[in-house]
C-alpha positions as CSV (number, residue, x, y, z in Angstrom):
1,M,-56.5,28.7,5.5
2,A,-56.2,28.2,1.9
3,R,-59.4,26.9,0.0
4,G,-57.3,24.0,-1.3
5,A,-56.3,23.0,2.0
6,I,-59.5,22.5,3.2
7,F,-61.0,20.2,0.1
8,T,-58.1,18.0,0.0
9,P,-58.9,16.2,3.2
10,I,-62.8,16.1,2.7
11,L,-62.0,14.8,-0.9
12,S,-59.3,12.2,0.6
13,R,-62.2,10.7,2.9
14,F,-64.9,10.5,-0.1
15,F,-62.2,8.7,-2.0
16,R,-61.6,6.2,0.6
17,A,-65.1,5.8,1.3
18,T,-66.0,4.9,-2.2
19,G,-62.9,3.2,-3.4
20,I,-61.8,5.8,-5.5
21,T,-58.0,5.7,-5.7
22,N,-57.4,8.7,-8.2
23,L,-58.5,11.7,-9.4
24,S,-58.7,10.5,-13.1
25,Q,-61.2,7.6,-11.7
26,F,-63.5,10.9,-10.1
27,T,-63.2,12.7,-13.0
28,V,-64.9,9.5,-15.0
29,M,-67.7,8.8,-12.2
30,R,-68.6,12.8,-12.3
31,N,-68.7,12.7,-16.1
32,I,-71.3,9.8,-16.2
33,L,-73.6,11.1,-13.5
34,N,-74.0,14.3,-14.9
35,H,-74.7,12.9,-18.6
36,P,-78.3,14.4,-19.2
37,W,-79.9,11.0,-20.0
38,I,-78.8,9.6,-16.4
39,R,-80.2,13.0,-15.0
40,N,-83.2,12.6,-16.8
41,H,-84.3,9.0,-16.0
42,F,-82.8,9.4,-12.5
43,P,-83.8,11.5,-9.2
44,R,-81.0,13.2,-7.5
45,W,-81.4,10.7,-4.4
46,K,-81.1,8.0,-6.8
47,L,-77.8,9.6,-8.4
48,A,-76.6,9.9,-4.8
49,L,-77.2,5.9,-4.2
50,M,-75.8,5.2,-7.5
51,G,-72.9,7.0,-6.8
52,G,-71.2,4.5,-4.5
53,A,-69.7,0.8,-5.3
54,P,-71.7,-0.4,-8.0
55,I,-70.6,1.8,-10.9
56,L,-67.3,2.3,-9.4
57,G,-66.5,-1.1,-9.6
58,V,-67.3,-1.4,-13.3
59,V,-65.1,1.7,-13.7
60,T,-62.0,0.4,-11.4
61,A,-62.3,-2.7,-13.4
62,I,-61.8,-0.9,-16.7
63,A,-58.8,0.7,-14.8
64,V,-57.3,-2.3,-13.4
65,T,-54.0,-3.4,-15.5
66,P,-54.2,-6.8,-17.1
67,E,-51.5,-9.3,-15.6
68,P,-49.4,-11.1,-18.2
69,A,-50.6,-14.2,-19.9
70,L,-49.6,-17.4,-19.0
71,P,-47.3,-19.6,-20.9
72,P,-49.1,-22.0,-22.9
73,E,-49.3,-25.7,-21.3
74,V,-47.2,-28.6,-22.5
75,V,-49.2,-31.8,-22.7
76,S,-47.7,-34.8,-23.5
77,D,-49.1,-38.7,-23.8
78,V,-47.8,-41.2,-21.7
79,V,-48.3,-44.6,-22.5
80,E,-47.9,-47.3,-19.7
81,A,-48.3,-51.2,-19.9
82,L,-50.4,-52.8,-16.9
83,N,-50.2,-56.1,-15.9
84,I,-54.1,-57.2,-15.3
85,A,-54.3,-60.8,-14.3
86,V,-56.9,-62.7,-16.2
87,G,-59.1,-65.2,-14.1
88,A,-59.9,-68.2,-14.9
89,P,-63.1,-69.1,-16.6
90,L,-66.3,-69.8,-14.5
91,D,-66.8,-73.9,-14.2
92,Q,-70.2,-74.2,-15.8
93,G,-70.3,-77.9,-14.6
94,G,-69.4,-79.4,-17.7
95,D,-71.7,-77.4,-19.7
96,L,-74.8,-79.1,-18.6
97,Y,-78.4,-77.7,-19.1
98,L,-81.8,-78.7,-17.5
99,H,-84.7,-78.6,-20.2
100,E,-88.4,-78.9,-19.1
101,A,-91.0,-79.3,-21.5
102,R,-95.0,-79.0,-21.1
103,I,-96.6,-82.0,-23.0
104,N,-99.6,-79.9,-25.2
105,R,-102.6,-81.6,-26.7
106,G,-101.8,-83.5,-29.8
107,D,-98.3,-83.6,-28.9
108,T,-96.0,-86.9,-30.3
109,F,-93.1,-88.1,-28.0
110,G,-90.5,-87.0,-30.7
111,A,-92.0,-83.3,-30.6
112,V,-91.6,-83.1,-26.8
113,L,-88.0,-84.6,-27.1
114,A,-87.4,-81.8,-29.6
115,R,-88.3,-79.1,-26.9
116,L,-86.1,-80.7,-24.3
117,H,-83.0,-80.0,-27.2
118,I,-81.7,-83.7,-27.2
119,E,-79.6,-83.5,-30.5
120,D,-78.5,-87.3,-29.7
121,E,-79.4,-89.8,-32.4
122,D,-78.3,-92.5,-30.0
123,A,-80.6,-91.1,-27.4
124,R,-83.6,-90.6,-29.8
125,R,-83.2,-93.8,-31.1
126,Y,-83.3,-95.3,-27.7
127,L,-86.1,-93.6,-26.6
128,L,-88.4,-93.8,-29.9
129,F,-88.0,-97.3,-30.4
130,A,-86.9,-99.2,-27.1
131,P,-89.6,-101.8,-26.0
132,E,-89.0,-100.5,-22.7
133,T,-89.8,-96.7,-23.5
134,Q,-93.1,-97.2,-25.3
135,V,-95.1,-96.9,-22.3
136,L,-94.2,-93.2,-22.2
137,H,-95.9,-92.8,-25.5
138,R,-98.9,-93.8,-24.0
139,Q,-98.7,-91.2,-21.0
140,L,-98.4,-87.8,-23.0
141,V,-101.1,-86.2,-20.8
142,P,-101.4,-82.6,-21.4
143,G,-100.0,-80.1,-18.6
144,R,-97.4,-83.0,-17.7
145,V,-93.7,-81.4,-17.4
146,V,-91.0,-83.6,-18.4
147,S,-87.1,-82.8,-17.9
148,A,-83.8,-84.0,-19.3
149,R,-80.2,-82.7,-18.5
150,V,-78.2,-82.6,-21.7
151,T,-74.8,-81.0,-22.7
152,G,-74.3,-78.1,-24.6
153,S,-74.1,-80.5,-27.7
154,G,-77.3,-82.0,-27.1
155,L,-76.0,-85.2,-25.5
156,L,-78.5,-86.7,-23.4
157,L,-77.5,-87.5,-19.6
158,D,-80.9,-88.5,-17.9
159,L,-84.8,-87.9,-18.6
160,H,-87.3,-87.7,-16.0
161,F,-91.0,-88.7,-17.0
162,P,-93.6,-88.4,-14.2
163,M,-96.1,-91.3,-14.6
164,N,-99.9,-91.4,-14.0
165,G,-100.9,-91.2,-10.6
166,G,-98.1,-88.7,-9.3
167,N,-96.1,-91.0,-7.2
168,T,-93.6,-92.4,-9.3
169,A,-91.5,-91.4,-12.1
170,T,-89.4,-93.3,-15.3
171,I,-85.9,-92.1,-15.1
172,I,-83.5,-92.8,-18.3
173,E,-80.0,-92.7,-17.8
174,R,-76.8,-92.9,-20.0
175,L,-74.3,-95.3,-18.5
176,S,-70.5,-94.7,-19.0
177,Q,-70.1,-97.0,-22.2
178,G,-72.8,-95.0,-24.1
179,Q,-75.6,-97.4,-23.5
180,F,-78.6,-96.7,-21.6
181,V,-80.9,-97.6,-18.7
182,T,-84.6,-97.3,-18.0
183,R,-86.1,-97.9,-14.2
184,E,-89.2,-96.4,-12.2
185,Q,-88.6,-94.8,-8.7
186,A,-90.8,-93.2,-6.2
187,M,-91.1,-89.2,-6.9
188,R,-88.6,-87.6,-4.3
189,Y,-90.4,-84.1,-3.5
190,E,-88.6,-81.2,-2.2
191,S,-90.5,-78.7,0.1
192,Q,-90.0,-75.2,-0.6
193,P,-91.5,-72.2,1.1
194,V,-93.7,-69.8,-0.9
195,M,-95.1,-66.5,0.2
196,K,-98.0,-64.6,-0.9
197,T,-99.8,-61.4,-0.3
198,G,-103.2,-60.5,-1.3
199,E,-106.0,-57.9,-0.6
200,I,-109.6,-58.6,-0.5
201,R,-111.7,-56.6,-3.4
202,Y,-114.7,-58.8,-3.9
203,S,-114.2,-62.2,-2.7
204,L,-111.6,-64.1,-0.7
205,F,-111.1,-66.9,-3.5
206,G,-110.7,-63.8,-6.2
207,A,-108.4,-62.3,-4.2
208,A,-106.3,-65.8,-3.7
209,D,-106.5,-66.3,-7.5
210,S,-105.3,-62.8,-8.3
211,A,-102.6,-63.7,-6.2
212,G,-101.7,-67.0,-7.6
213,I,-102.9,-69.1,-4.4
214,P,-104.2,-72.7,-5.0
215,D,-108.0,-73.1,-3.9
216,G,-106.5,-75.4,-1.3
217,I,-104.6,-73.1,0.1
218,A,-107.2,-70.5,0.5
219,V,-109.8,-73.1,1.9
220,Q,-107.2,-73.9,4.7
221,M,-106.8,-70.2,5.3
222,A,-110.5,-69.9,6.1
223,E,-110.3,-72.9,8.4
224,I,-107.5,-71.8,10.4
225,F,-109.2,-68.2,11.3
226,S,-112.8,-69.4,11.0
227,G,-112.9,-69.2,15.1
228,V,-112.3,-65.6,14.9
229,I,-113.6,-64.5,11.5
230,D,-116.6,-65.3,10.0
231,F,-115.7,-65.5,6.0
232,H,-119.3,-65.5,5.1
233,R,-120.1,-61.9,6.9
234,D,-117.2,-60.4,8.4
235,L,-115.1,-59.9,4.9
236,R,-114.4,-56.2,3.8
237,K,-113.1,-54.6,0.8
238,G,-109.3,-54.0,1.8
239,D,-109.0,-56.8,3.9
240,R,-105.5,-58.0,3.5
241,F,-103.8,-61.3,4.1
242,T,-100.3,-62.9,4.0
243,L,-99.3,-66.1,3.8
244,V,-96.3,-68.6,4.0
245,Y,-96.9,-72.4,2.9
246,D,-95.3,-75.1,1.6
247,I,-95.1,-76.4,-2.1
248,Q,-93.5,-79.8,-3.5
249,R,-91.4,-79.7,-6.3
250,Y,-90.1,-82.7,-8.4
251,P,-87.4,-82.0,-9.9
252,G,-88.1,-78.2,-10.7
253,Q,-91.8,-78.6,-11.2
254,I,-94.5,-78.0,-8.8
255,V,-97.0,-80.5,-7.8
256,P,-100.6,-79.5,-8.2
257,R,-101.6,-80.0,-4.6
258,A,-102.3,-78.1,-1.6
259,D,-99.9,-78.0,1.1
260,R,-99.9,-77.0,4.6
261,I,-100.0,-73.6,5.5
262,L,-96.7,-72.7,7.8
263,S,-97.7,-69.2,9.1
264,A,-100.8,-66.6,7.7
265,E,-101.7,-62.9,8.7
266,F,-105.3,-61.6,8.1
267,V,-106.2,-58.1,8.4
268,N,-109.8,-58.1,8.8
269,D,-111.8,-54.7,9.4
270,G,-108.6,-53.3,10.8
271,R,-108.0,-56.4,13.4
272,T,-105.0,-58.2,13.0
273,Y,-105.3,-62.0,13.4
274,Q,-102.1,-64.5,13.2
275,A,-101.6,-67.9,13.2
276,F,-98.4,-70.2,13.2
277,Y,-98.3,-74.0,12.7
278,H,-96.6,-76.1,15.6
279,E,-96.3,-79.6,15.9
280,E,-94.8,-81.8,18.7
281,N,-95.4,-85.2,20.1
282,G,-97.4,-85.7,16.7
283,K,-100.0,-83.7,17.5
284,S,-100.5,-80.4,15.4
285,N,-102.6,-77.3,15.6
286,Y,-102.6,-73.4,14.7
287,Y,-101.6,-70.7,17.4
288,N,-101.3,-67.2,17.7
289,A,-97.9,-65.2,18.7
290,E,-98.9,-66.0,22.5
291,G,-99.3,-69.6,21.9
292,K,-103.1,-69.4,22.3
293,S,-105.0,-72.2,20.1
294,L,-106.9,-70.9,17.1
295,K,-109.2,-74.0,17.2
296,R,-112.4,-73.5,18.7
297,A,-114.8,-76.1,20.6
298,F,-117.0,-75.6,17.4
299,L,-116.6,-74.6,13.6
300,R,-118.4,-71.5,12.4
301,S,-119.7,-72.9,9.4
302,P,-120.8,-76.9,8.9
303,L,-120.0,-76.4,5.1
304,A,-116.3,-76.0,3.9
305,F,-116.9,-72.4,3.0
306,S,-120.2,-72.0,1.3
307,R,-122.6,-68.7,0.4
308,V,-125.1,-68.0,3.3
309,T,-128.6,-67.4,1.5
310,S,-130.8,-66.9,4.8
311,G,-129.4,-65.5,8.2
312,F,-130.9,-65.9,11.8
313,S,-133.7,-62.9,11.5
314,Q,-137.4,-62.8,10.7
315,R,-138.2,-63.6,7.2
316,L,-141.1,-64.4,4.8
317,H,-141.1,-68.2,4.5
318,P,-141.1,-69.2,0.9
319,I,-143.8,-71.6,1.3
320,F,-146.6,-70.5,3.4
321,K,-145.6,-66.6,2.8
322,T,-145.8,-65.3,6.4
323,W,-143.6,-63.4,8.2
324,R,-141.9,-66.3,10.7
325,A,-138.6,-66.1,12.9
326,H,-136.0,-67.9,11.0
327,K,-134.0,-69.7,13.8
328,G,-131.0,-71.0,11.7
329,V,-128.6,-70.1,8.9
330,D,-129.0,-71.5,5.4
331,Y,-126.3,-72.4,3.1
332,G,-126.9,-72.6,-0.4
333,A,-125.0,-75.8,-1.7
334,P,-125.3,-78.2,-4.7
335,V,-127.5,-81.5,-3.4
336,G,-124.9,-83.9,-2.1
337,T,-122.3,-81.2,-0.8
338,P,-120.9,-83.0,2.5
339,V,-122.1,-81.5,5.7
340,R,-119.7,-81.8,8.9
341,A,-120.1,-82.1,12.7
342,T,-119.3,-78.7,14.0
343,G,-118.2,-80.2,17.0
344,N,-117.5,-83.3,18.9
345,G,-120.7,-85.0,20.0
346,V,-123.1,-87.9,19.9
347,V,-125.9,-88.3,17.6
348,Q,-129.1,-87.8,19.3
349,F,-131.6,-87.9,16.3
350,V,-131.1,-89.2,12.7
351,G,-134.0,-89.6,10.3
352,P,-137.1,-87.8,8.4
353,S,-138.4,-85.1,10.8
354,G,-141.6,-82.9,9.0
355,G,-140.5,-80.1,7.7
356,Y,-137.0,-80.4,8.8
357,G,-136.7,-83.3,5.9
358,N,-134.2,-85.7,6.7
359,F,-132.5,-84.4,10.0
360,V,-129.7,-84.7,12.0
361,L,-129.3,-83.7,15.8
362,L,-126.1,-83.8,17.5
363,S,-125.7,-83.2,21.5
364,H,-122.4,-81.6,22.7
365,T,-121.0,-80.9,26.2
366,G,-122.0,-77.7,28.0
367,N,-126.0,-78.1,27.1
368,H,-125.0,-77.5,23.6
369,Q,-127.0,-79.0,20.5
370,T,-126.4,-78.2,16.6
371,A,-129.1,-79.4,13.9
372,Y,-128.8,-80.1,10.3
373,A,-132.1,-79.9,7.9
374,H,-133.0,-80.7,4.1
375,L,-130.5,-83.5,4.0
376,S,-130.6,-85.9,0.9
377,R,-128.9,-88.8,2.4
378,F,-126.9,-89.2,5.8
379,A,-123.3,-90.7,6.0
380,Q,-123.2,-94.5,5.4
381,G,-124.2,-96.6,9.0
382,L,-124.7,-93.5,11.1
383,K,-127.1,-94.0,14.0
384,K,-128.5,-92.6,17.1
385,G,-125.8,-92.9,19.9
386,D,-122.6,-92.7,17.9
387,Q,-120.3,-90.3,18.6
388,V,-118.5,-88.0,16.1
389,S,-115.6,-85.7,15.7
390,Q,-115.4,-82.0,14.8
391,G,-115.3,-82.3,10.7
392,D,-116.5,-85.5,10.4
393,T,-119.2,-85.9,7.5
394,I,-122.3,-86.9,8.9
395,A,-124.6,-86.1,5.7
396,Y,-125.1,-84.6,2.6
397,T,-127.0,-81.4,1.4
398,G,-130.2,-81.7,0.0
399,N,-133.9,-80.3,-0.7
400,T,-136.0,-82.5,1.4
401,G,-138.9,-81.2,3.6
402,W,-140.3,-77.4,3.7
403,S,-137.4,-76.5,1.3
404,T,-137.7,-74.5,-2.2
405,G,-134.2,-75.2,-3.3
406,P,-131.1,-77.1,-2.3
407,H,-129.5,-76.1,0.8
408,L,-128.7,-77.0,4.3
409,H,-130.4,-75.4,7.3
410,Y,-128.1,-75.3,10.4
411,E,-129.1,-74.7,13.9
412,F,-127.4,-74.0,17.0
413,R,-129.0,-74.4,20.1
414,I,-128.4,-74.0,24.1
415,N,-130.5,-75.7,26.3
416,G,-132.7,-76.4,23.8
417,V,-133.3,-73.0,22.6
418,Q,-132.1,-71.9,19.3
419,V,-129.5,-69.1,19.2
420,D,-127.6,-67.1,16.4
421,P,-124.3,-69.4,15.9
422,M,-122.5,-66.5,14.2
423,R,-123.1,-64.3,17.5
424,Q,-122.0,-66.9,20.0
425,S,-118.7,-66.6,22.0
426,I,-117.4,-70.3,21.3
427,P,-115.0,-71.7,23.8
428,E,-111.4,-72.1,23.1
429,A,-109.3,-75.2,23.0
430,P,-106.4,-75.4,25.7
431,P,-103.6,-73.3,24.9
432,L,-100.1,-74.4,24.9
433,S,-98.4,-75.4,28.2
434,A,-95.3,-73.4,29.6
435,A,-92.8,-76.2,28.3
436,Q,-94.6,-76.4,25.0
437,L,-94.6,-72.5,24.6
438,A,-90.8,-72.3,24.7
439,S,-90.6,-74.7,21.9
440,F,-93.6,-72.9,19.8
441,R,-91.5,-69.3,20.4
442,Q,-88.0,-70.6,19.0
443,Q,-90.0,-72.5,16.1
444,T,-92.1,-69.5,14.8
445,Q,-89.2,-67.0,15.0
446,T,-88.5,-67.2,11.4
447,Q,-92.2,-67.2,10.2
448,L,-93.1,-64.4,12.6
449,A,-90.2,-62.3,10.8
450,L,-91.4,-63.1,7.4
451,L,-94.9,-62.0,8.2
452,Q,-93.5,-59.0,9.5
453,L,-91.5,-58.6,5.8
454,L,-94.6,-59.4,3.8
455,R,-96.7,-56.6,5.7
456,D,-95.1,-53.7,3.8
457,T,-95.4,-55.5,0.1
458,P,-97.3,-54.3,-2.0
459,A,-100.4,-56.7,-2.0
460,T,-101.9,-58.5,-5.3
461,R,-105.2,-57.2,-5.4
462,F,-108.2,-58.9,-7.3
463,E,-110.4,-56.7,-9.8
């Protein structure tokens, strides 16, 4: 067989494997691989690998015949008129505005009217000089908020001025004939729920201040959870609370007073406590989600949230300088701070009692007694045999007897023996009945949802 006849099939198979389609491409590839620089920098085995598709692809790309150029695109502008419906302007309610002005120290009535944007000369003349409006000039109390409804041009429609006492307001109204009338009416408050969340860093009141919660609401929260949390000893850094409570507004301004907590959640040392307000048949209380009362037979503290200065333990007596058992809890408080009965009971003793100073002893059911010492004075008319209710003021803190400073010494006794009141299991109040529980759960569904929503809200922290 001729030499060319043997070589031709082999060369054809090589061409198909490498993608070479004609002899001219093969000649170009061979010349590249035989170039001195290529042979010096690449061993033979690398040249064998490089003899495939990558280099041939380059060669093939060079050998591809270019396609004919496409004709240029023809671009034309098309202008089309669109019918766009134009909506009517929003109704602005006759272009009315509600302006509020807080009275500052040294303000004149004219300065307040200017901040209310009243540019109505007839109204200004009436407000400044009419005999029936002169009483307002004498009640420019700093911090009070005055509100007025005016038009865009400054025409006064009505003005609301809260009076001293916080129960009435003077209303000045423009009549249709352009005249003005002045009248006084009871302030109609509107309840509005407020949601707050906070985190304890150093103190309960510090966290409440940081979250913008009134002191009265913070005290309510401490009272609500006082049966399950000792706010004097159990608070921890990182404890978290959420609150839903009512505020009163008139009109558009908050009335400065503490209102009722509707629901609350307090996470103390990893344990979660919840409270929901429930009122039925004229009686109200706070219950957990299962309808169990948070109220206990005894309050944890005889003072409305105070500072514990000496716990139930052995201590060095401040007067006799000897170690003695201190069988009670001392609450540091200024002289005259009200002292509350921690439970329903009967006055067993009232009067001076040696080292106790002025002293009150109450007897309660279940062989329980509570004692209150170093008092400055007693509640007016309090005597032996009187019945008292939980929370009643029975006396006032003082510095009598063996005392080195104003404080209250409180004892909790069972069968006449002093025990640590902070560690006793206090009986619970009766839970809701089955019939009441259905109504309670229906009323608290919304409050429970709000607490769950607030649980994921970043807390306001106290630094």
